[in-house]
PDB file with one MODEL, atoms N, CA, C and O in Angstrom:
MODEL        1
ATOM      1  N   MET A   1       0.786  -1.204   0.000  1.00  0.00           N
ATOM      2  CA  MET A   1       0.000   0.000   0.000  1.00  0.00           C
ATOM      3  C   MET A   1       0.841   1.287   0.000  1.00  0.00           C
ATOM      4  O   MET A   1       0.275   2.380  -0.044  1.00  0.00           O
ATOM      5  N   PRO A   2       2.158   1.182   0.048  1.00  0.00           N
ATOM      6  CA  PRO A   2       2.945   2.419  -0.015  1.00  0.00           C
ATOM      7  C   PRO A   2       2.663   3.226  -1.281  1.00  0.00           C
ATOM      8  O   PRO A   2       2.681   4.457  -1.260  1.00  0.00           O
ATOM      9  N   ARG A   3       2.402   2.522  -2.380  1.00  0.00           N
ATOM     10  CA  ARG A   3       2.092   3.219  -3.635  1.00  0.00           C
ATOM     11  C   ARG A   3       0.820   4.046  -3.493  1.00  0.00           C
ATOM     12  O   ARG A   3       0.760   5.183  -3.962  1.00  0.00           O
ATOM     13  N   VAL A   4      -0.194   3.481  -2.849  1.00  0.00           N
ATOM     14  CA  VAL A   4      -1.456   4.198  -2.628  1.00  0.00           C
ATOM     15  C   VAL A   4      -1.223   5.384  -1.697  1.00  0.00           C
ATOM     16  O   VAL A   4      -1.755   6.470  -1.929  1.00  0.00           O
ATOM     17  N   GLU A   5      -0.442   5.184  -0.660  1.00  0.00           N
ATOM     18  CA  GLU A   5      -0.157   6.278   0.276  1.00  0.00           C
ATOM     19  C   GLU A   5       0.576   7.423  -0.421  1.00  0.00           C
ATOM     20  O   GLU A   5       0.303   8.591  -0.144  1.00  0.00           O
ATOM     21  N   ARG A   6       1.510   7.094  -1.331  1.00  0.00           N
ATOM     22  CA  ARG A   6       2.189   8.148  -2.096  1.00  0.00           C
ATOM     23  C   ARG A   6       1.198   8.871  -3.010  1.00  0.00           C
ATOM     24  O   ARG A   6       1.260  10.091  -3.162  1.00  0.00           O
ATOM     25  N   TRP A   7       0.277   8.104  -3.620  1.00  0.00           N
ATOM     26  CA  TRP A   7      -0.738   8.727  -4.471  1.00  0.00           C
ATOM     27  C   TRP A   7      -1.590   9.692  -3.647  1.00  0.00           C
ATOM     28  O   TRP A   7      -1.880  10.799  -4.099  1.00  0.00           O
ATOM     29  N   ILE A   8      -1.988   9.285  -2.452  1.00  0.00           N
ATOM     30  CA  ILE A   8      -2.788  10.154  -1.573  1.00  0.00           C
ATOM     31  C   ILE A   8      -2.020  11.441  -1.276  1.00  0.00           C
ATOM     32  O   ILE A   8      -2.590  12.530  -1.334  1.00  0.00           O
ATOM     33  N   ASP A   9      -0.749  11.322  -0.963  1.00  0.00           N
ATOM     34  CA  ASP A   9       0.062  12.516  -0.693  1.00  0.00           C
ATOM     35  C   ASP A   9       0.070  13.458  -1.897  1.00  0.00           C
ATOM     36  O   ASP A   9      -0.085  14.669  -1.739  1.00  0.00           O
ATOM     37  N   ARG A  10       0.249  12.909  -3.093  1.00  0.00           N
ATOM     38  CA  ARG A  10       0.242  13.739  -4.310  1.00  0.00           C
ATOM     39  C   ARG A  10      -1.134  14.346  -4.546  1.00  0.00           C
ATOM     40  O   ARG A  10      -1.234  15.503  -4.956  1.00  0.00           O
ATOM     41  N   PHE A  11      -2.199  13.584  -4.294  1.00  0.00           N
ATOM     42  CA  PHE A  11      -3.569  14.064  -4.472  1.00  0.00           C
ATOM     43  C   PHE A  11      -3.839  15.249  -3.545  1.00  0.00           C
ATOM     44  O   PHE A  11      -4.431  16.245  -3.963  1.00  0.00           O
ATOM     45  N   ILE A  12      -3.411  15.143  -2.299  1.00  0.00           N
ATOM     46  CA  ILE A  12      -3.605  16.218  -1.323  1.00  0.00           C
ATOM     47  C   ILE A  12      -2.888  17.486  -1.789  1.00  0.00           C
ATOM     48  O   ILE A  12      -3.447  18.581  -1.723  1.00  0.00           O
ATOM     49  N   VAL A  13      -1.662  17.333  -2.254  1.00  0.00           N
ATOM     50  CA  VAL A  13      -0.891  18.493  -2.710  1.00  0.00           C
ATOM     51  C   VAL A  13      -1.529  19.113  -3.954  1.00  0.00           C
ATOM     52  O   VAL A  13      -1.661  20.334  -4.041  1.00  0.00           O
ATOM     53  N   SER A  14      -1.925  18.270  -4.920  1.00  0.00           N
ATOM     54  CA  SER A  14      -2.437  18.802  -6.181  1.00  0.00           C
ATOM     55  C   SER A  14      -3.821  19.425  -6.045  1.00  0.00           C
ATOM     56  O   SER A  14      -4.145  20.356  -6.783  1.00  0.00           O
ATOM     57  N   THR A  15      -4.647  18.934  -5.117  1.00  0.00           N
ATOM     58  CA  THR A  15      -6.007  19.461  -4.973  1.00  0.00           C
ATOM     59  C   THR A  15      -6.125  20.494  -3.857  1.00  0.00           C
ATOM     60  O   THR A  15      -7.070  21.284  -3.844  1.00  0.00           O
ATOM     61  N   GLY A  16      -5.186  20.498  -2.930  1.00  0.00           N
ATOM     62  CA  GLY A  16      -5.274  21.403  -1.793  1.00  0.00           C
ATOM     63  C   GLY A  16      -6.255  20.928  -0.730  1.00  0.00           C
ATOM     64  O   GLY A  16      -6.525  21.645   0.234  1.00  0.00           O
ATOM     65  N   LEU A  17      -6.787  19.728  -0.901  1.00  0.00           N
ATOM     66  CA  LEU A  17      -7.718  19.171   0.086  1.00  0.00           C
ATOM     67  C   LEU A  17      -6.935  18.601   1.258  1.00  0.00           C
ATOM     68  O   LEU A  17      -5.782  18.196   1.113  1.00  0.00           O
ATOM     69  N   GLN A  18      -7.567  18.576   2.404  1.00  0.00           N
ATOM     70  CA  GLN A  18      -6.938  18.019   3.592  1.00  0.00           C
ATOM     71  C   GLN A  18      -7.694  16.767   4.020  1.00  0.00           C
ATOM     72  O   GLN A  18      -8.910  16.799   4.204  1.00  0.00           O
ATOM     73  N   LEU A  19      -6.981  15.689   4.173  1.00  0.00           N
ATOM     74  CA  LEU A  19      -7.560  14.440   4.661  1.00  0.00           C
ATOM     75  C   LEU A  19      -6.933  14.113   6.010  1.00  0.00           C
ATOM     76  O   LEU A  19      -5.712  14.152   6.161  1.00  0.00           O
ATOM     77  N   SER A  20      -7.770  13.791   6.984  1.00  0.00           N
ATOM     78  CA  SER A  20      -7.242  13.366   8.279  1.00  0.00           C
ATOM     79  C   SER A  20      -6.621  11.979   8.133  1.00  0.00           C
ATOM     80  O   SER A  20      -6.780  11.327   7.101  1.00  0.00           O
ATOM     81  N   LEU A  21      -5.927  11.541   9.149  1.00  0.00           N
ATOM     82  CA  LEU A  21      -5.312  10.216   9.126  1.00  0.00           C
ATOM     83  C   LEU A  21      -6.373   9.131   8.953  1.00  0.00           C
ATOM     84  O   LEU A  21      -6.175   8.188   8.187  1.00  0.00           O
ATOM     85  N   LEU A  22      -7.494   9.259   9.658  1.00  0.00           N
ATOM     86  CA  LEU A  22      -8.563   8.261   9.522  1.00  0.00           C
ATOM     87  C   LEU A  22      -9.164   8.269   8.123  1.00  0.00           C
ATOM     88  O   LEU A  22      -9.493   7.211   7.586  1.00  0.00           O
ATOM     89  N   GLN A  23      -9.310   9.444   7.530  1.00  0.00           N
ATOM     90  CA  GLN A  23      -9.828   9.533   6.163  1.00  0.00           C
ATOM     91  C   GLN A  23      -8.846   8.877   5.186  1.00  0.00           C
ATOM     92  O   GLN A  23      -9.261   8.173   4.265  1.00  0.00           O
ATOM     93  N   GLN A  24      -7.571   9.105   5.386  1.00  0.00           N
ATOM     94  CA  GLN A  24      -6.561   8.475   4.532  1.00  0.00           C
ATOM     95  C   GLN A  24      -6.598   6.958   4.687  1.00  0.00           C
ATOM     96  O   GLN A  24      -6.437   6.230   3.707  1.00  0.00           O
ATOM     97  N   GLN A  25      -6.805   6.484   5.896  1.00  0.00           N
ATOM     98  CA  GLN A  25      -6.899   5.040   6.123  1.00  0.00           C
ATOM     99  C   GLN A  25      -8.099   4.443   5.404  1.00  0.00           C
ATOM    100  O   GLN A  25      -8.021   3.322   4.901  1.00  0.00           O
ATOM    101  N   ALA A  26      -9.209   5.176   5.346  1.00  0.00           N
ATOM    102  CA  ALA A  26     -10.393   4.700   4.632  1.00  0.00           C
ATOM    103  C   ALA A  26     -10.094   4.566   3.143  1.00  0.00           C
ATOM    104  O   ALA A  26     -10.534   3.609   2.507  1.00  0.00           O
ATOM    105  N   VAL A  27      -9.353   5.514   2.586  1.00  0.00           N
ATOM    106  CA  VAL A  27      -8.995   5.454   1.163  1.00  0.00           C
ATOM    107  C   VAL A  27      -8.077   4.255   0.910  1.00  0.00           C
ATOM    108  O   VAL A  27      -8.246   3.545  -0.082  1.00  0.00           O
ATOM    109  N   VAL A  28      -7.121   4.029   1.790  1.00  0.00           N
ATOM    110  CA  VAL A  28      -6.229   2.871   1.650  1.00  0.00           C
ATOM    111  C   VAL A  28      -7.041   1.581   1.727  1.00  0.00           C
ATOM    112  O   VAL A  28      -6.799   0.653   0.955  1.00  0.00           O
ATOM    113  N   MET A  29      -7.990   1.512   2.638  1.00  0.00           N
ATOM    114  CA  MET A  29      -8.835   0.317   2.743  1.00  0.00           C
ATOM    115  C   MET A  29      -9.626   0.096   1.468  1.00  0.00           C
ATOM    116  O   MET A  29      -9.789  -1.041   1.026  1.00  0.00           O
ATOM    117  N   ALA A  30     -10.119   1.173   0.872  1.00  0.00           N
ATOM    118  CA  ALA A  30     -10.879   1.052  -0.366  1.00  0.00           C
ATOM    119  C   ALA A  30     -10.007   0.501  -1.489  1.00  0.00           C
ATOM    120  O   ALA A  30     -10.495  -0.215  -2.364  1.00  0.00           O
ATOM    121  N   ALA A  31      -8.733   0.831  -1.466  1.00  0.00           N
ATOM    122  CA  ALA A  31      -7.822   0.352  -2.497  1.00  0.00           C
ATOM    123  C   ALA A  31      -7.451  -1.113  -2.302  1.00  0.00           C
ATOM    124  O   ALA A  31      -7.074  -1.793  -3.256  1.00  0.00           O
ATOM    125  N   SER A  32      -7.556  -1.595  -1.083  1.00  0.00           N
ATOM    126  CA  SER A  32      -7.112  -2.955  -0.796  1.00  0.00           C
ATOM    127  C   SER A  32      -8.249  -3.951  -0.582  1.00  0.00           C
ATOM    128  O   SER A  32      -8.000  -5.126  -0.312  1.00  0.00           O
ATOM    129  N   HIS A  33      -9.487  -3.492  -0.700  1.00  0.00           N
ATOM    130  CA  HIS A  33     -10.643  -4.386  -0.538  1.00  0.00           C
ATOM    131  C   HIS A  33     -11.608  -4.189  -1.698  1.00  0.00           C
ATOM    132  O   HIS A  33     -11.721  -3.094  -2.248  1.00  0.00           O
ATOM    133  N   ARG A  34     -12.292  -5.247  -2.058  1.00  0.00           N
ATOM    134  CA  ARG A  34     -13.261  -5.158  -3.157  1.00  0.00           C
ATOM    135  C   ARG A  34     -14.537  -4.442  -2.743  1.00  0.00           C
ATOM    136  O   ARG A  34     -15.192  -3.814  -3.575  1.00  0.00           O
ATOM    137  N   VAL A  35     -14.896  -4.530  -1.471  1.00  0.00           N
ATOM    138  CA  VAL A  35     -16.115  -3.905  -0.973  1.00  0.00           C
ATOM    139  C   VAL A  35     -15.758  -3.095   0.265  1.00  0.00           C
ATOM    140  O   VAL A  35     -14.990  -3.544   1.116  1.00  0.00           O
ATOM    141  N   LEU A  36     -16.329  -1.892   0.354  1.00  0.00           N
ATOM    142  CA  LEU A  36     -16.090  -1.036   1.511  1.00  0.00           C
ATOM    143  C   LEU A  36     -17.399  -0.373   1.886  1.00  0.00           C
ATOM    144  O   LEU A  36     -18.085   0.188   1.033  1.00  0.00           O
ATOM    145  N   ILE A  37     -17.740  -0.436   3.143  1.00  0.00           N
ATOM    146  CA  ILE A  37     -18.900   0.288   3.661  1.00  0.00           C
ATOM    147  C   ILE A  37     -18.350   1.473   4.437  1.00  0.00           C
ATOM    148  O   ILE A  37     -17.631   1.317   5.424  1.00  0.00           O
ATOM    149  N   LEU A  38     -18.703   2.653   3.970  1.00  0.00           N
ATOM    150  CA  LEU A  38     -18.224   3.885   4.585  1.00  0.00           C
ATOM    151  C   LEU A  38     -19.361   4.473   5.403  1.00  0.00           C
ATOM    152  O   LEU A  38     -20.425   4.791   4.870  1.00  0.00           O
ATOM    153  N   SER A  39     -19.132   4.613   6.681  1.00  0.00           N
ATOM    154  CA  SER A  39     -20.164   5.184   7.545  1.00  0.00           C
ATOM    155  C   SER A  39     -19.506   6.139   8.524  1.00  0.00           C
ATOM    156  O   SER A  39     -18.291   6.116   8.722  1.00  0.00           O
ATOM    157  N   GLY A  40     -20.323   6.969   9.124  1.00  0.00           N
ATOM    158  CA  GLY A  40     -19.806   7.909  10.106  1.00  0.00           C
ATOM    159  C   GLY A  40     -20.842   8.976  10.384  1.00  0.00           C
ATOM    160  O   GLY A  40     -21.801   9.150   9.632  1.00  0.00           O
ATOM    161  N   GLY A  41     -20.636   9.666  11.447  1.00  0.00           N
ATOM    162  CA  GLY A  41     -21.560  10.707  11.844  1.00  0.00           C
ATOM    163  C   GLY A  41     -21.438  11.944  10.970  1.00  0.00           C
ATOM    164  O   GLY A  41     -20.648  11.978  10.027  1.00  0.00           O
ATOM    165  N   PRO A  42     -22.234  12.964  11.296  1.00  0.00           N
ATOM    166  CA  PRO A  42     -22.179  14.214  10.539  1.00  0.00           C
ATOM    167  C   PRO A  42     -20.790  14.862  10.627  1.00  0.00           C
ATOM    168  O   PRO A  42     -20.108  14.775  11.648  1.00  0.00           O
ATOM    169  N   SER A  43     -20.405  15.497   9.556  1.00  0.00           N
ATOM    170  CA  SER A  43     -19.149  16.259   9.495  1.00  0.00           C
ATOM    171  C   SER A  43     -17.904  15.407   9.696  1.00  0.00           C
ATOM    172  O   SER A  43     -16.918  15.869  10.271  1.00  0.00           O
ATOM    173  N   THR A  44     -17.945  14.167   9.224  1.00  0.00           N
ATOM    174  CA  THR A  44     -16.761  13.319   9.309  1.00  0.00           C
ATOM    175  C   THR A  44     -16.025  13.242   7.977  1.00  0.00           C
ATOM    176  O   THR A  44     -14.988  12.587   7.878  1.00  0.00           O
ATOM    177  N   GLY A  45     -16.553  13.904   6.956  1.00  0.00           N
ATOM    178  CA  GLY A  45     -15.864  13.968   5.669  1.00  0.00           C
ATOM    179  C   GLY A  45     -16.154  12.837   4.719  1.00  0.00           C
ATOM    180  O   GLY A  45     -15.327  12.531   3.859  1.00  0.00           O
ATOM    181  N   LYS A  46     -17.300  12.205   4.846  1.00  0.00           N
ATOM    182  CA  LYS A  46     -17.633  11.094   3.956  1.00  0.00           C
ATOM    183  C   LYS A  46     -17.630  11.503   2.479  1.00  0.00           C
ATOM    184  O   LYS A  46     -17.098  10.757   1.657  1.00  0.00           O
ATOM    185  N   PRO A  47     -18.199  12.653   2.106  1.00  0.00           N
ATOM    186  CA  PRO A  47     -18.136  13.039   0.684  1.00  0.00           C
ATOM    187  C   PRO A  47     -16.698  13.241   0.192  1.00  0.00           C
ATOM    188  O   PRO A  47     -16.384  12.895  -0.946  1.00  0.00           O
ATOM    189  N   LEU A  48     -15.840  13.788   1.024  1.00  0.00           N
ATOM    190  CA  LEU A  48     -14.442  13.983   0.650  1.00  0.00           C
ATOM    191  C   LEU A  48     -13.749  12.635   0.466  1.00  0.00           C
ATOM    192  O   LEU A  48     -12.962  12.458  -0.464  1.00  0.00           O
ATOM    193  N   ILE A  49     -14.038  11.699   1.342  1.00  0.00           N
ATOM    194  CA  ILE A  49     -13.465  10.358   1.220  1.00  0.00           C
ATOM    195  C   ILE A  49     -13.933   9.715  -0.075  1.00  0.00           C
ATOM    196  O   ILE A  49     -13.131   9.118  -0.793  1.00  0.00           O
ATOM    197  N   CYS A  50     -15.226   9.830  -0.386  1.00  0.00           N
ATOM    198  CA  CYS A  50     -15.759   9.257  -1.627  1.00  0.00           C
ATOM    199  C   CYS A  50     -15.094   9.882  -2.840  1.00  0.00           C
ATOM    200  O   CYS A  50     -14.718   9.174  -3.774  1.00  0.00           O
ATOM    201  N   LYS A  51     -14.944  11.194  -2.839  1.00  0.00           N
ATOM    202  CA  LYS A  51     -14.296  11.896  -3.952  1.00  0.00           C
ATOM    203  C   LYS A  51     -12.875  11.372  -4.143  1.00  0.00           C
ATOM    204  O   LYS A  51     -12.440  11.146  -5.272  1.00  0.00           O
ATOM    205  N   THR A  52     -12.165  11.182  -3.054  1.00  0.00           N
ATOM    206  CA  THR A  52     -10.792  10.705  -3.130  1.00  0.00           C
ATOM    207  C   THR A  52     -10.735   9.264  -3.619  1.00  0.00           C
ATOM    208  O   THR A  52      -9.871   8.917  -4.424  1.00  0.00           O
ATOM    209  N   ILE A  53     -11.639   8.428  -3.147  1.00  0.00           N
ATOM    210  CA  ILE A  53     -11.674   7.034  -3.580  1.00  0.00           C
ATOM    211  C   ILE A  53     -11.968   6.948  -5.074  1.00  0.00           C
ATOM    212  O   ILE A  53     -11.327   6.177  -5.788  1.00  0.00           O
ATOM    213  N   VAL A  54     -12.922   7.725  -5.545  1.00  0.00           N
ATOM    214  CA  VAL A  54     -13.263   7.720  -6.972  1.00  0.00           C
ATOM    215  C   VAL A  54     -12.058   8.170  -7.796  1.00  0.00           C
ATOM    216  O   VAL A  54     -11.754   7.561  -8.821  1.00  0.00           O
ATOM    217  N   ALA A  55     -11.372   9.222  -7.365  1.00  0.00           N
ATOM    218  CA  ALA A  55     -10.190   9.702  -8.083  1.00  0.00           C
ATOM    219  C   ALA A  55      -9.083   8.642  -8.097  1.00  0.00           C
ATOM    220  O   ALA A  55      -8.410   8.454  -9.111  1.00  0.00           O
ATOM    221  N   LEU A  56      -8.900   7.958  -6.975  1.00  0.00           N
ATOM    222  CA  LEU A  56      -7.884   6.909  -6.892  1.00  0.00           C
ATOM    223  C   LEU A  56      -8.213   5.766  -7.838  1.00  0.00           C
ATOM    224  O   LEU A  56      -7.351   5.322  -8.597  1.00  0.00           O
ATOM    225  N   ARG A  57      -9.443   5.286  -7.804  1.00  0.00           N
ATOM    226  CA  ARG A  57      -9.839   4.181  -8.683  1.00  0.00           C
ATOM    227  C   ARG A  57      -9.679   4.569 -10.150  1.00  0.00           C
ATOM    228  O   ARG A  57      -9.251   3.757 -10.970  1.00  0.00           O
ATOM    229  N   LYS A  58     -10.024   5.811 -10.477  1.00  0.00           N
ATOM    230  CA  LYS A  58      -9.856   6.288 -11.843  1.00  0.00           C
ATOM    231  C   LYS A  58      -8.374   6.293 -12.225  1.00  0.00           C
ATOM    232  O   LYS A  58      -8.011   5.878 -13.326  1.00  0.00           O
ATOM    233  N   ALA A  59      -7.530   6.760 -11.317  1.00  0.00           N
ATOM    234  CA  ALA A  59      -6.079   6.773 -11.570  1.00  0.00           C
ATOM    235  C   ALA A  59      -5.533   5.360 -11.735  1.00  0.00           C
ATOM    236  O   ALA A  59      -4.556   5.148 -12.453  1.00  0.00           O
ATOM    237  N   MET A  60      -6.161   4.398 -11.074  1.00  0.00           N
ATOM    238  CA  MET A  60      -5.739   3.004 -11.167  1.00  0.00           C
ATOM    239  C   MET A  60      -6.298   2.326 -12.415  1.00  0.00           C
ATOM    240  O   MET A  60      -5.944   1.185 -12.713  1.00  0.00           O
ATOM    241  N   GLY A  61      -7.172   3.023 -13.146  1.00  0.00           N
ATOM    242  CA  GLY A  61      -7.797   2.429 -14.330  1.00  0.00           C
ATOM    243  C   GLY A  61      -8.860   1.418 -13.987  1.00  0.00           C
ATOM    244  O   GLY A  61      -9.149   0.522 -14.780  1.00  0.00           O
ATOM    245  N   LYS A  62      -9.443   1.551 -12.822  1.00  0.00           N
ATOM    246  CA  LYS A  62     -10.462   0.606 -12.352  1.00  0.00           C
ATOM    247  C   LYS A  62     -11.830   1.284 -12.323  1.00  0.00           C
ATOM    248  O   LYS A  62     -11.937   2.510 -12.364  1.00  0.00           O
ATOM    249  N   THR A  63     -12.854   0.467 -12.253  1.00  0.00           N
ATOM    250  CA  THR A  63     -14.211   0.989 -12.149  1.00  0.00           C
ATOM    251  C   THR A  63     -14.638   0.998 -10.692  1.00  0.00           C
ATOM    252  O   THR A  63     -14.009   0.377  -9.835  1.00  0.00           O
ATOM    253  N   ILE A  64     -15.718   1.715 -10.434  1.00  0.00           N
ATOM    254  CA  ILE A  64     -16.253   1.797  -9.071  1.00  0.00           C
ATOM    255  C   ILE A  64     -17.760   1.924  -9.161  1.00  0.00           C
ATOM    256  O   ILE A  64     -18.289   2.557 -10.075  1.00  0.00           O
ATOM    257  N   THR A  65     -18.436   1.324  -8.217  1.00  0.00           N
ATOM    258  CA  THR A  65     -19.884   1.438  -8.115  1.00  0.00           C
ATOM    259  C   THR A  65     -20.189   1.976  -6.733  1.00  0.00           C
ATOM    260  O   THR A  65     -19.718   1.437  -5.731  1.00  0.00           O
ATOM    261  N   LEU A  66     -20.980   3.043  -6.678  1.00  0.00           N
ATOM    262  CA  LEU A  66     -21.373   3.637  -5.400  1.00  0.00           C
ATOM    263  C   LEU A  66     -22.851   3.382  -5.171  1.00  0.00           C
ATOM    264  O   LEU A  66     -23.640   3.379  -6.116  1.00  0.00           O
ATOM    265  N   ALA A  67     -23.221   3.172  -3.934  1.00  0.00           N
ATOM    266  CA  ALA A  67     -24.625   2.990  -3.579  1.00  0.00           C
ATOM    267  C   ALA A  67     -24.874   3.718  -2.273  1.00  0.00           C
ATOM    268  O   ALA A  67     -23.988   3.855  -1.429  1.00  0.00           O
ATOM    269  N   SER A  68     -26.120   4.185  -2.132  1.00  0.00           N
ATOM    270  CA  SER A  68     -26.480   4.900  -0.925  1.00  0.00           C
ATOM    271  C   SER A  68     -27.922   4.571  -0.574  1.00  0.00           C
ATOM    272  O   SER A  68     -28.765   4.457  -1.464  1.00  0.00           O
ATOM    273  N   PRO A  69     -28.218   4.417   0.723  1.00  0.00           N
ATOM    274  CA  PRO A  69     -29.592   4.102   1.108  1.00  0.00           C
ATOM    275  C   PRO A  69     -30.530   5.321   1.063  1.00  0.00           C
ATOM    276  O   PRO A  69     -31.750   5.170   1.123  1.00  0.00           O
ATOM    277  N   ILE A  70     -29.957   6.517   0.958  1.00  0.00           N
ATOM    278  CA  ILE A  70     -30.805   7.701   0.886  1.00  0.00           C
ATOM    279  C   ILE A  70     -30.442   8.520  -0.344  1.00  0.00           C
ATOM    280  O   ILE A  70     -29.279   8.572  -0.744  1.00  0.00           O
ATOM    281  N   SER A  71     -31.431   9.151  -0.934  1.00  0.00           N
ATOM    282  CA  SER A  71     -31.202   9.855  -2.194  1.00  0.00           C
ATOM    283  C   SER A  71     -30.286  11.069  -2.021  1.00  0.00           C
ATOM    284  O   SER A  71     -29.565  11.435  -2.950  1.00  0.00           O
ATOM    285  N   ARG A  72     -30.306  11.681  -0.871  1.00  0.00           N
ATOM    286  CA  ARG A  72     -29.471  12.877  -0.664  1.00  0.00           C
ATOM    287  C   ARG A  72     -27.989  12.532  -0.803  1.00  0.00           C
ATOM    288  O   ARG A  72     -27.235  13.262  -1.445  1.00  0.00           O
ATOM    289  N   ALA A  73     -27.584  11.441  -0.211  1.00  0.00           N
ATOM    290  CA  ALA A  73     -26.183  11.038  -0.281  1.00  0.00           C
ATOM    291  C   ALA A  73     -25.801  10.590  -1.678  1.00  0.00           C
ATOM    292  O   ALA A  73     -24.664  10.789  -2.106  1.00  0.00           O
ATOM    293  N   ALA A  74     -26.720  10.001  -2.377  1.00  0.00           N
ATOM    294  CA  ALA A  74     -26.420   9.502  -3.739  1.00  0.00           C
ATOM    295  C   ALA A  74     -26.166  10.666  -4.660  1.00  0.00           C
ATOM    296  O   ALA A  74     -25.897  10.468  -5.845  1.00  0.00           O
TER     297      ALA A  74
ENDMDL
END
């Protein structure tokens, strides 16, 4: 996963976005597992994590499917 961690570092620099350590760990988990359930309370950065995961998968040349139980999140 060092390659993914380096990609995250470059992504943060190029976009100016800030990811906490836990958010970065979620992105690494998404890269190393076929299925990931992302949950958390309000203001935990779930949309930012999703944006980063989608960008990572795109950079990897892979596809991604997102699902949400509520229309607002989708």
